[in-house]
PDB file of N, CA, C and O in Angstrom:
ATOM      1  N   MET A   1       0.815  -1.179   0.000  1.00  0.00           N
ATOM      2  CA  MET A   1       0.000   0.000   0.000  1.00  0.00           C
ATOM      3  C   MET A   1       0.867   1.254   0.000  1.00  0.00           C
ATOM      4  O   MET A   1       0.554   2.246  -0.659  1.00  0.00           O
ATOM      5  N   PHE A   2       1.950   1.189   0.744  1.00  0.00           N
ATOM      6  CA  PHE A   2       2.889   2.309   0.779  1.00  0.00           C
ATOM      7  C   PHE A   2       3.377   2.638  -0.630  1.00  0.00           C
ATOM      8  O   PHE A   2       3.396   3.800  -1.037  1.00  0.00           O
ATOM      9  N   GLN A   3       3.767   1.612  -1.356  1.00  0.00           N
ATOM     10  CA  GLN A   3       4.311   1.818  -2.704  1.00  0.00           C
ATOM     11  C   GLN A   3       3.255   2.370  -3.660  1.00  0.00           C
ATOM     12  O   GLN A   3       3.567   3.204  -4.509  1.00  0.00           O
ATOM     13  N   TYR A   4       2.019   1.915  -3.530  1.00  0.00           N
ATOM     14  CA  TYR A   4       0.946   2.427  -4.388  1.00  0.00           C
ATOM     15  C   TYR A   4       0.793   3.933  -4.206  1.00  0.00           C
ATOM     16  O   TYR A   4       0.707   4.674  -5.185  1.00  0.00           O
ATOM     17  N   ALA A   5       0.759   4.379  -2.968  1.00  0.00           N
ATOM     18  CA  ALA A   5       0.606   5.814  -2.705  1.00  0.00           C
ATOM     19  C   ALA A   5       1.856   6.583  -3.120  1.00  0.00           C
ATOM     20  O   ALA A   5       1.764   7.663  -3.703  1.00  0.00           O
ATOM     21  N   ARG A   6       2.990   6.036  -2.825  1.00  0.00           N
ATOM     22  CA  ARG A   6       4.249   6.737  -3.129  1.00  0.00           C
ATOM     23  C   ARG A   6       4.421   6.967  -4.626  1.00  0.00           C
ATOM     24  O   ARG A   6       4.929   8.007  -5.045  1.00  0.00           O
ATOM     25  N   HIS A   7       3.996   5.995  -5.428  1.00  0.00           N
ATOM     26  CA  HIS A   7       4.193   6.093  -6.874  1.00  0.00           C
ATOM     27  C   HIS A   7       2.937   6.529  -7.627  1.00  0.00           C
ATOM     28  O   HIS A   7       2.936   6.564  -8.857  1.00  0.00           O
ATOM     29  N   GLY A   8       1.867   6.862  -6.901  1.00  0.00           N
ATOM     30  CA  GLY A   8       0.662   7.378  -7.520  1.00  0.00           C
ATOM     31  C   GLY A   8      -0.020   6.416  -8.473  1.00  0.00           C
ATOM     32  O   GLY A   8      -0.466   6.816  -9.548  1.00  0.00           O
ATOM     33  N   VAL A   9      -0.104   5.167  -8.092  1.00  0.00           N
ATOM     34  CA  VAL A   9      -0.764   4.156  -8.908  1.00  0.00           C
ATOM     35  C   VAL A   9      -2.243   4.513  -9.053  1.00  0.00           C
ATOM     36  O   VAL A   9      -2.834   5.112  -8.154  1.00  0.00           O
ATOM     37  N   THR A  10      -2.830   4.147 -10.176  1.00  0.00           N
ATOM     38  CA  THR A  10      -4.243   4.398 -10.436  1.00  0.00           C
ATOM     39  C   THR A  10      -4.985   3.067 -10.485  1.00  0.00           C
ATOM     40  O   THR A  10      -4.497   2.104 -11.076  1.00  0.00           O
ATOM     41  N   THR A  11      -6.163   3.010  -9.865  1.00  0.00           N
ATOM     42  CA  THR A  11      -6.970   1.787  -9.885  1.00  0.00           C
ATOM     43  C   THR A  11      -7.590   1.608 -11.268  1.00  0.00           C
ATOM     44  O   THR A  11      -7.560   2.519 -12.095  1.00  0.00           O
ATOM     45  N   SER A  12      -8.150   0.430 -11.509  1.00  0.00           N
ATOM     46  CA  SER A  12      -8.800   0.166 -12.799  1.00  0.00           C
ATOM     47  C   SER A  12     -10.018   1.075 -12.999  1.00  0.00           C
ATOM     48  O   SER A  12     -10.440   1.300 -14.133  1.00  0.00           O
ATOM     49  N   GLU A  13     -10.581   1.596 -11.907  1.00  0.00           N
ATOM     50  CA  GLU A  13     -11.704   2.533 -11.997  1.00  0.00           C
ATOM     51  C   GLU A  13     -11.250   3.967 -12.240  1.00  0.00           C
ATOM     52  O   GLU A  13     -12.078   4.854 -12.452  1.00  0.00           O
ATOM     53  N   GLY A  14      -9.937   4.199 -12.211  1.00  0.00           N
ATOM     54  CA  GLY A  14      -9.400   5.525 -12.477  1.00  0.00           C
ATOM     55  C   GLY A  14      -9.088   6.366 -11.256  1.00  0.00           C
ATOM     56  O   GLY A  14      -8.758   7.544 -11.391  1.00  0.00           O
ATOM     57  N   THR A  15      -9.185   5.789 -10.067  1.00  0.00           N
ATOM     58  CA  THR A  15      -8.871   6.519  -8.837  1.00  0.00           C
ATOM     59  C   THR A  15      -7.372   6.500  -8.600  1.00  0.00           C
ATOM     60  O   THR A  15      -6.761   5.435  -8.522  1.00  0.00           O
ATOM     61  N   LYS A  16      -6.782   7.684  -8.486  1.00  0.00           N
ATOM     62  CA  LYS A  16      -5.354   7.759  -8.168  1.00  0.00           C
ATOM     63  C   LYS A  16      -5.187   7.466  -6.678  1.00  0.00           C
ATOM     64  O   LYS A  16      -5.824   8.094  -5.833  1.00  0.00           O
ATOM     65  N   ILE A  17      -4.331   6.515  -6.376  1.00  0.00           N
ATOM     66  CA  ILE A  17      -4.122   6.124  -4.984  1.00  0.00           C
ATOM     67  C   ILE A  17      -3.141   7.097  -4.340  1.00  0.00           C
ATOM     68  O   ILE A  17      -1.959   7.145  -4.680  1.00  0.00           O
ATOM     69  N   THR A  18      -3.670   7.857  -3.411  1.00  0.00           N
ATOM     70  CA  THR A  18      -2.865   8.806  -2.645  1.00  0.00           C
ATOM     71  C   THR A  18      -2.949   8.413  -1.172  1.00  0.00           C
ATOM     72  O   THR A  18      -3.726   7.536  -0.792  1.00  0.00           O
ATOM     73  N   GLY A  19      -2.152   9.063  -0.369  1.00  0.00           N
ATOM     74  CA  GLY A  19      -2.228   8.822   1.066  1.00  0.00           C
ATOM     75  C   GLY A  19      -3.608   9.120   1.607  1.00  0.00           C
ATOM     76  O   GLY A  19      -4.120   8.369   2.438  1.00  0.00           O
ATOM     77  N   ASP A  20      -4.225  10.205   1.153  1.00  0.00           N
ATOM     78  CA  ASP A  20      -5.564  10.571   1.622  1.00  0.00           C
ATOM     79  C   ASP A  20      -6.606   9.531   1.237  1.00  0.00           C
ATOM     80  O   ASP A  20      -7.477   9.198   2.041  1.00  0.00           O
ATOM     81  N   VAL A  21      -6.525   9.016   0.015  1.00  0.00           N
ATOM     82  CA  VAL A  21      -7.464   7.981  -0.428  1.00  0.00           C
ATOM     83  C   VAL A  21      -7.303   6.740   0.434  1.00  0.00           C
ATOM     84  O   VAL A  21      -8.292   6.149   0.867  1.00  0.00           O
ATOM     85  N   GLN A  22      -6.085   6.350   0.679  1.00  0.00           N
ATOM     86  CA  GLN A  22      -5.862   5.146   1.489  1.00  0.00           C
ATOM     87  C   GLN A  22      -6.311   5.347   2.931  1.00  0.00           C
ATOM     88  O   GLN A  22      -6.832   4.420   3.551  1.00  0.00           O
ATOM     89  N   LEU A  23      -6.116   6.538   3.467  1.00  0.00           N
ATOM     90  CA  LEU A  23      -6.580   6.810   4.828  1.00  0.00           C
ATOM     91  C   LEU A  23      -8.106   6.756   4.894  1.00  0.00           C
ATOM     92  O   LEU A  23      -8.666   6.277   5.880  1.00  0.00           O
ATOM     93  N   ARG A  24      -8.777   7.241   3.857  1.00  0.00           N
ATOM     94  CA  ARG A  24     -10.236   7.154   3.807  1.00  0.00           C
ATOM     95  C   ARG A  24     -10.672   5.693   3.784  1.00  0.00           C
ATOM     96  O   ARG A  24     -11.574   5.299   4.523  1.00  0.00           O
ATOM     97  N   TRP A  25     -10.026   4.886   2.929  1.00  0.00           N
ATOM     98  CA  TRP A  25     -10.345   3.460   2.854  1.00  0.00           C
ATOM     99  C   TRP A  25     -10.092   2.777   4.189  1.00  0.00           C
ATOM    100  O   TRP A  25     -10.889   1.949   4.630  1.00  0.00           O
ATOM    101  N   LEU A  26      -8.982   3.124   4.830  1.00  0.00           N
ATOM    102  CA  LEU A  26      -8.653   2.535   6.124  1.00  0.00           C
ATOM    103  C   LEU A  26      -9.734   2.861   7.156  1.00  0.00           C
ATOM    104  O   LEU A  26     -10.141   1.987   7.921  1.00  0.00           O
ATOM    105  N   ARG A  27     -10.195   4.099   7.183  1.00  0.00           N
ATOM    106  CA  ARG A  27     -11.257   4.484   8.117  1.00  0.00           C
ATOM    107  C   ARG A  27     -12.537   3.691   7.844  1.00  0.00           C
ATOM    108  O   ARG A  27     -13.190   3.211   8.770  1.00  0.00           O
ATOM    109  N   GLU A  28     -12.883   3.561   6.569  1.00  0.00           N
ATOM    110  CA  GLU A  28     -14.097   2.830   6.208  1.00  0.00           C
ATOM    111  C   GLU A  28     -14.028   1.367   6.651  1.00  0.00           C
ATOM    112  O   GLU A  28     -14.973   0.841   7.239  1.00  0.00           O
ATOM    113  N   VAL A  29     -12.912   0.728   6.365  1.00  0.00           N
ATOM    114  CA  VAL A  29     -12.757  -0.683   6.733  1.00  0.00           C
ATOM    115  C   VAL A  29     -12.688  -0.845   8.246  1.00  0.00           C
ATOM    116  O   VAL A  29     -13.293  -1.761   8.802  1.00  0.00           O
ATOM    117  N   THR A  30     -11.962   0.031   8.904  1.00  0.00           N
ATOM    118  CA  THR A  30     -11.844  -0.030  10.368  1.00  0.00           C
ATOM    119  C   THR A  30     -13.216   0.124  11.020  1.00  0.00           C
ATOM    120  O   THR A  30     -13.567  -0.634  11.923  1.00  0.00           O
ATOM    121  N   ASP A  31     -13.987   1.102  10.563  1.00  0.00           N
ATOM    122  CA  ASP A  31     -15.326   1.310  11.121  1.00  0.00           C
ATOM    123  C   ASP A  31     -16.212   0.094  10.906  1.00  0.00           C
ATOM    124  O   ASP A  31     -16.953  -0.309  11.804  1.00  0.00           O
ATOM    125  N   LYS A  32     -16.137  -0.489   9.718  1.00  0.00           N
ATOM    126  CA  LYS A  32     -16.953  -1.667   9.408  1.00  0.00           C
ATOM    127  C   LYS A  32     -16.574  -2.847  10.305  1.00  0.00           C
ATOM    128  O   LYS A  32     -17.445  -3.503  10.876  1.00  0.00           O
ATOM    129  N   LEU A  33     -15.268  -3.114  10.424  1.00  0.00           N
ATOM    130  CA  LEU A  33     -14.812  -4.226  11.254  1.00  0.00           C
ATOM    131  C   LEU A  33     -15.133  -3.997  12.731  1.00  0.00           C
ATOM    132  O   LEU A  33     -15.585  -4.910  13.422  1.00  0.00           O
ATOM    133  N   ALA A  34     -14.901  -2.782  13.208  1.00  0.00           N
ATOM    134  CA  ALA A  34     -15.143  -2.467  14.616  1.00  0.00           C
ATOM    135  C   ALA A  34     -16.621  -2.588  14.965  1.00  0.00           C
ATOM    136  O   ALA A  34     -16.967  -2.992  16.075  1.00  0.00           O
ATOM    137  N   SER A  35     -17.489  -2.240  14.028  1.00  0.00           N
ATOM    138  CA  SER A  35     -18.924  -2.327  14.301  1.00  0.00           C
ATOM    139  C   SER A  35     -19.390  -3.769  14.432  1.00  0.00           C
ATOM    140  O   SER A  35     -20.405  -4.031  15.078  1.00  0.00           O
ATOM    141  N   LYS A  36     -18.672  -4.702  13.837  1.00  0.00           N
ATOM    142  CA  LYS A  36     -19.028  -6.123  13.912  1.00  0.00           C
ATOM    143  C   LYS A  36     -18.317  -6.847  15.045  1.00  0.00           C
ATOM    144  O   LYS A  36     -18.695  -7.961  15.409  1.00  0.00           O
ATOM    145  N   ALA A  37     -17.299  -6.225  15.596  1.00  0.00           N
ATOM    146  CA  ALA A  37     -16.490  -6.864  16.642  1.00  0.00           C
ATOM    147  C   ALA A  37     -17.085  -6.578  18.013  1.00  0.00           C
ATOM    148  O   ALA A  37     -17.928  -5.696  18.181  1.00  0.00           O
ATOM    149  N   GLY A  38     -16.633  -7.330  18.957  1.00  0.00           N
ATOM    150  CA  GLY A  38     -17.081  -7.120  20.328  1.00  0.00           C
ATOM    151  C   GLY A  38     -16.469  -5.868  20.934  1.00  0.00           C
ATOM    152  O   GLY A  38     -15.633  -5.195  20.331  1.00  0.00           O
ATOM    153  N   ARG A  39     -16.909  -5.588  22.128  1.00  0.00           N
ATOM    154  CA  ARG A  39     -16.368  -4.427  22.843  1.00  0.00           C
ATOM    155  C   ARG A  39     -14.887  -4.635  23.109  1.00  0.00           C
ATOM    156  O   ARG A  39     -14.397  -5.764  23.141  1.00  0.00           O
ATOM    157  N   ASN A  40     -14.192  -3.540  23.297  1.00  0.00           N
ATOM    158  CA  ASN A  40     -12.759  -3.548  23.609  1.00  0.00           C
ATOM    159  C   ASN A  40     -11.906  -4.123  22.492  1.00  0.00           C
ATOM    160  O   ASN A  40     -10.805  -4.610  22.747  1.00  0.00           O
ATOM    161  N   ASN A  41     -12.399  -4.074  21.245  1.00  0.00           N
ATOM    162  CA  ASN A  41     -11.558  -4.519  20.133  1.00  0.00           C
ATOM    163  C   ASN A  41     -10.481  -3.464  19.891  1.00  0.00           C
ATOM    164  O   ASN A  41     -10.591  -2.336  20.374  1.00  0.00           O
ATOM    165  N   LYS A  42      -9.468  -3.823  19.163  1.00  0.00           N
ATOM    166  CA  LYS A  42      -8.334  -2.916  18.962  1.00  0.00           C
ATOM    167  C   LYS A  42      -8.185  -2.463  17.511  1.00  0.00           C
ATOM    168  O   LYS A  42      -7.087  -2.124  17.070  1.00  0.00           O
ATOM    169  N   PHE A  43      -9.295  -2.458  16.772  1.00  0.00           N
ATOM    170  CA  PHE A  43      -9.217  -2.022  15.385  1.00  0.00           C
ATOM    171  C   PHE A  43      -8.768  -0.564  15.272  1.00  0.00           C
ATOM    172  O   PHE A  43      -7.972  -0.234  14.393  1.00  0.00           O
ATOM    173  N   ALA A  44      -9.259   0.301  16.136  1.00  0.00           N
ATOM    174  CA  ALA A  44      -8.871   1.718  16.086  1.00  0.00           C
ATOM    175  C   ALA A  44      -7.388   1.887  16.404  1.00  0.00           C
ATOM    176  O   ALA A  44      -6.710   2.710  15.788  1.00  0.00           O
ATOM    177  N   VAL A  45      -6.889   1.120  17.353  1.00  0.00           N
ATOM    178  CA  VAL A  45      -5.470   1.177  17.707  1.00  0.00           C
ATOM    179  C   VAL A  45      -4.625   0.713  16.523  1.00  0.00           C
ATOM    180  O   VAL A  45      -3.644   1.361  16.158  1.00  0.00           O
ATOM    181  N   ALA A  46      -5.009  -0.399  15.937  1.00  0.00           N
ATOM    182  CA  ALA A  46      -4.268  -0.928  14.789  1.00  0.00           C
ATOM    183  C   ALA A  46      -4.288   0.065  13.634  1.00  0.00           C
ATOM    184  O   ALA A  46      -3.266   0.278  12.981  1.00  0.00           O
ATOM    185  N   ALA A  47      -5.427   0.667  13.380  1.00  0.00           N
ATOM    186  CA  ALA A  47      -5.547   1.641  12.285  1.00  0.00           C
ATOM    187  C   ALA A  47      -4.668   2.852  12.536  1.00  0.00           C
ATOM    188  O   ALA A  47      -4.065   3.389  11.607  1.00  0.00           O
ATOM    189  N   ARG A  48      -4.592   3.282  13.778  1.00  0.00           N
ATOM    190  CA  ARG A  48      -3.759   4.445  14.108  1.00  0.00           C
ATOM    191  C   ARG A  48      -2.297   4.185  13.745  1.00  0.00           C
ATOM    192  O   ARG A  48      -1.630   5.054  13.183  1.00  0.00           O
ATOM    193  N   TYR A  49      -1.810   3.011  14.060  1.00  0.00           N
ATOM    194  CA  TYR A  49      -0.427   2.670  13.730  1.00  0.00           C
ATOM    195  C   TYR A  49      -0.242   2.417  12.238  1.00  0.00           C
ATOM    196  O   TYR A  49       0.763   2.824  11.655  1.00  0.00           O
ATOM    197  N   PHE A  50      -1.205   1.751  11.627  1.00  0.00           N
ATOM    198  CA  PHE A  50      -1.109   1.393  10.214  1.00  0.00           C
ATOM    199  C   PHE A  50      -1.210   2.621   9.312  1.00  0.00           C
ATOM    200  O   PHE A  50      -0.636   2.631   8.223  1.00  0.00           O
ATOM    201  N   ALA A  51      -1.921   3.644   9.742  1.00  0.00           N
ATOM    202  CA  ALA A  51      -2.156   4.829   8.920  1.00  0.00           C
ATOM    203  C   ALA A  51      -0.856   5.450   8.412  1.00  0.00           C
ATOM    204  O   ALA A  51      -0.759   5.807   7.238  1.00  0.00           O
ATOM    205  N   ASP A  52       0.120   5.580   9.269  1.00  0.00           N
ATOM    206  CA  ASP A  52       1.397   6.174   8.849  1.00  0.00           C
ATOM    207  C   ASP A  52       2.141   5.304   7.840  1.00  0.00           C
ATOM    208  O   ASP A  52       3.008   5.791   7.115  1.00  0.00           O
ATOM    209  N   GLN A  53       1.803   4.028   7.797  1.00  0.00           N
ATOM    210  CA  GLN A  53       2.519   3.101   6.922  1.00  0.00           C
ATOM    211  C   GLN A  53       1.962   3.064   5.499  1.00  0.00           C
ATOM    212  O   GLN A  53       2.570   2.444   4.626  1.00  0.00           O
ATOM    213  N   ILE A  54       0.843   3.699   5.248  1.00  0.00           N
ATOM    214  CA  ILE A  54       0.208   3.593   3.929  1.00  0.00           C
ATOM    215  C   ILE A  54       0.113   4.913   3.180  1.00  0.00           C
ATOM    216  O   ILE A  54      -0.426   4.948   2.074  1.00  0.00           O
ATOM    217  N   THR A  55       0.616   5.987   3.747  1.00  0.00           N
ATOM    218  CA  THR A  55       0.441   7.292   3.103  1.00  0.00           C
ATOM    219  C   THR A  55       1.447   7.573   2.002  1.00  0.00           C
ATOM    220  O   THR A  55       1.254   8.495   1.209  1.00  0.00           O
ATOM    221  N   GLY A  56       2.509   6.799   1.943  1.00  0.00           N
ATOM    222  CA  GLY A  56       3.533   7.026   0.931  1.00  0.00           C
ATOM    223  C   GLY A  56       4.613   7.995   1.367  1.00  0.00           C
ATOM    224  O   GLY A  56       5.501   8.332   0.584  1.00  0.00           O
ATOM    225  N   GLU A  57       4.543   8.447   2.614  1.00  0.00           N
ATOM    226  CA  GLU A  57       5.564   9.349   3.147  1.00  0.00           C
ATOM    227  C   GLU A  57       6.681   8.517   3.768  1.00  0.00           C
ATOM    228  O   GLU A  57       6.501   7.879   4.805  1.00  0.00           O
ATOM    229  N   GLU A  58       7.826   8.541   3.116  1.00  0.00           N
ATOM    230  CA  GLU A  58       8.934   7.688   3.555  1.00  0.00           C
ATOM    231  C   GLU A  58       9.394   7.999   4.968  1.00  0.00           C
ATOM    232  O   GLU A  58       9.840   7.099   5.679  1.00  0.00           O
ATOM    233  N   SER A  59       9.295   9.261   5.393  1.00  0.00           N
ATOM    234  CA  SER A  59       9.760   9.624   6.730  1.00  0.00           C
ATOM    235  C   SER A  59       8.937   8.948   7.828  1.00  0.00           C
ATOM    236  O   SER A  59       9.394   8.854   8.967  1.00  0.00           O
ATOM    237  N   LYS A  60       7.740   8.480   7.506  1.00  0.00           N
ATOM    238  CA  LYS A  60       6.884   7.830   8.491  1.00  0.00           C
ATOM    239  C   LYS A  60       6.908   6.317   8.394  1.00  0.00           C
ATOM    240  O   LYS A  60       6.389   5.635   9.278  1.00  0.00           O
ATOM    241  N   PHE A  61       7.497   5.781   7.342  1.00  0.00           N
ATOM    242  CA  PHE A  61       7.478   4.338   7.098  1.00  0.00           C
ATOM    243  C   PHE A  61       8.414   3.612   8.042  1.00  0.00           C
ATOM    244  O   PHE A  61       9.556   4.027   8.238  1.00  0.00           O
ATOM    245  N   GLN A  62       7.925   2.518   8.633  1.00  0.00           N
ATOM    246  CA  GLN A  62       8.720   1.676   9.523  1.00  0.00           C
ATOM    247  C   GLN A  62       8.999   0.345   8.824  1.00  0.00           C
ATOM    248  O   GLN A  62       8.128  -0.188   8.137  1.00  0.00           O
ATOM    249  N   ASP A  63      10.179  -0.181   8.992  1.00  0.00           N
ATOM    250  CA  ASP A  63      10.511  -1.469   8.386  1.00  0.00           C
ATOM    251  C   ASP A  63       9.676  -2.611   8.957  1.00  0.00           C
ATOM    252  O   ASP A  63       9.304  -3.537   8.236  1.00  0.00           O
ATOM    253  N   PHE A  64       9.385  -2.540  10.248  1.00  0.00           N
ATOM    254  CA  PHE A  64       8.641  -3.608  10.901  1.00  0.00           C
ATOM    255  C   PHE A  64       7.480  -3.018  11.691  1.00  0.00           C
ATOM    256  O   PHE A  64       7.687  -2.320  12.684  1.00  0.00           O
ATOM    257  N   LEU A  65       6.290  -3.294  11.256  1.00  0.00           N
ATOM    258  CA  LEU A  65       5.092  -2.784  11.914  1.00  0.00           C
ATOM    259  C   LEU A  65       4.975  -3.299  13.342  1.00  0.00           C
ATOM    260  O   LEU A  65       4.523  -2.579  14.232  1.00  0.00           O
ATOM    261  N   THR A  66       5.377  -4.530  13.554  1.00  0.00           N
ATOM    262  CA  THR A  66       5.214  -5.119  14.883  1.00  0.00           C
ATOM    263  C   THR A  66       6.018  -4.403  15.962  1.00  0.00           C
ATOM    264  O   THR A  66       5.584  -4.350  17.112  1.00  0.00           O
ATOM    265  N   THR A  67       7.169  -3.855  15.621  1.00  0.00           N
ATOM    266  CA  THR A  67       7.960  -3.175  16.653  1.00  0.00           C
ATOM    267  C   THR A  67       7.239  -1.937  17.171  1.00  0.00           C
ATOM    268  O   THR A  67       7.427  -1.553  18.325  1.00  0.00           O
ATOM    269  N   MET A  68       6.434  -1.322  16.353  1.00  0.00           N
ATOM    270  CA  MET A  68       5.670  -0.150  16.798  1.00  0.00           C
ATOM    271  C   MET A  68       4.549  -0.554  17.754  1.00  0.00           C
ATOM    272  O   MET A  68       4.083   0.262  18.548  1.00  0.00           O
ATOM    273  N   LEU A  69       4.123  -1.794  17.677  1.00  0.00           N
ATOM    274  CA  LEU A  69       2.967  -2.259  18.447  1.00  0.00           C
ATOM    275  C   LEU A  69       3.314  -2.907  19.778  1.00  0.00           C
ATOM    276  O   LEU A  69       2.411  -3.228  20.550  1.00  0.00           O
ATOM    277  N   TYR A  70       4.578  -3.107  20.065  1.00  0.00           N
ATOM    278  CA  TYR A  70       4.955  -3.827  21.276  1.00  0.00           C
ATOM    279  C   TYR A  70       4.283  -3.278  22.532  1.00  0.00           C
ATOM    280  O   TYR A  70       3.785  -4.052  23.349  1.00  0.00           O
ATOM    281  N   ASP A  71       4.261  -1.970  22.697  1.00  0.00           N
ATOM    282  CA  ASP A  71       3.653  -1.401  23.897  1.00  0.00           C
ATOM    283  C   ASP A  71       2.156  -1.666  23.970  1.00  0.00           C
ATOM    284  O   ASP A  71       1.586  -1.705  25.061  1.00  0.00           O
ATOM    285  N   GLU A  72       1.516  -1.848  22.822  1.00  0.00           N
ATOM    286  CA  GLU A  72       0.084  -2.101  22.794  1.00  0.00           C
ATOM    287  C   GLU A  72      -0.259  -3.574  23.009  1.00  0.00           C
ATOM    288  O   GLU A  72      -1.282  -3.891  23.615  1.00  0.00           O
ATOM    289  N   ILE A  73       0.591  -4.470  22.515  1.00  0.00           N
ATOM    290  CA  ILE A  73       0.244  -5.891  22.551  1.00  0.00           C
ATOM    291  C   ILE A  73       0.969  -6.680  23.635  1.00  0.00           C
ATOM    292  O   ILE A  73       0.605  -7.820  23.925  1.00  0.00           O
ATOM    293  N   LEU A  74       1.968  -6.091  24.221  1.00  0.00           N
ATOM    294  CA  LEU A  74       2.741  -6.787  25.238  1.00  0.00           C
ATOM    295  C   LEU A  74       2.327  -6.278  26.610  1.00  0.00           C
ATOM    296  O   LEU A  74       2.378  -5.080  26.891  1.00  0.00           O
ATOM    297  N   GLU A  75       1.929  -7.185  27.432  1.00  0.00           N
ATOM    298  CA  GLU A  75       1.512  -6.835  28.778  1.00  0.00           C
ATOM    299  C   GLU A  75       2.465  -7.508  29.753  1.00  0.00           C
ATOM    300  O   GLU A  75       2.647  -8.725  29.711  1.00  0.00           O
ATOM    301  N   LEU A  76       3.069  -6.721  30.628  1.00  0.00           N
ATOM    302  CA  LEU A  76       3.999  -7.285  31.603  1.00  0.00           C
ATOM    303  C   LEU A  76       3.257  -7.626  32.883  1.00  0.00           C
ATOM    304  O   LEU A  76       2.557  -6.795  33.461  1.00  0.00           O
ATOM    305  N   LYS A  77       3.425  -8.854  33.305  1.00  0.00           N
ATOM    306  CA  LYS A  77       2.866  -9.297  34.582  1.00  0.00           C
ATOM    307  C   LYS A  77       3.991  -9.933  35.375  1.00  0.00           C
ATOM    308  O   LYS A  77       4.652 -10.855  34.898  1.00  0.00           O
ATOM    309  N   ASN A  78       4.205  -9.449  36.568  1.00  0.00           N
ATOM    310  CA  ASN A  78       5.270  -9.978  37.429  1.00  0.00           C
ATOM    311  C   ASN A  78       6.623  -9.914  36.741  1.00  0.00           C
ATOM    312  O   ASN A  78       7.464 -10.789  36.944  1.00  0.00           O
ATOM    313  N   GLY A  79       6.840  -8.887  35.928  1.00  0.00           N
ATOM    314  CA  GLY A  79       8.134  -8.695  35.293  1.00  0.00           C
ATOM    315  C   GLY A  79       8.398  -9.545  34.084  1.00  0.00           C
ATOM    316  O   GLY A  79       9.462  -9.426  33.477  1.00  0.00           O
ATOM    317  N   SER A  80       7.459 -10.413  33.702  1.00  0.00           N
ATOM    318  CA  SER A  80       7.671 -11.244  32.524  1.00  0.00           C
ATOM    319  C   SER A  80       6.618 -10.928  31.467  1.00  0.00           C
ATOM    320  O   SER A  80       5.477 -10.611  31.801  1.00  0.00           O
ATOM    321  N   PRO A  81       6.995 -11.012  30.209  1.00  0.00           N
ATOM    322  CA  PRO A  81       6.034 -10.665  29.148  1.00  0.00           C
ATOM    323  C   PRO A  81       4.907 -11.680  29.029  1.00  0.00           C
ATOM    324  O   PRO A  81       5.101 -12.883  29.208  1.00  0.00           O
ATOM    325  N   LYS A  82       3.734 -11.162  28.723  1.00  0.00           N
ATOM    326  CA  LYS A  82       2.574 -12.005  28.457  1.00  0.00           C
ATOM    327  C   LYS A  82       1.959 -11.519  27.153  1.00  0.00           C
ATOM    328  O   LYS A  82       1.543 -10.366  27.049  1.00  0.00           O
ATOM    329  N   LEU A  83       1.904 -12.385  26.173  1.00  0.00           N
ATOM    330  CA  LEU A  83       1.322 -12.009  24.893  1.00  0.00           C
ATOM    331  C   LEU A  83      -0.133 -12.359  24.845  1.00  0.00           C
ATOM    332  O   LEU A  83      -0.794 -12.114  23.836  1.00  0.00           O
TER     333      LEU A  83
END
């Protein structure tokens, strides 16, 4: 997705893929998934982190998405990690 926005790829329908277009799509999909999921789902959290990865701005791109999420998905109990 990053590469599509960075290089301005166009869909078969003629929509130029920009960071703004992808962010709109991300919001739409996130809202749809979150509305079907149970309470306390983390779709909004995931979307917040993923958003910077799809805009095509190299300064925001991370090599590994999971490293950005460690604080969100790793819970320490008694000093040891619990996934």
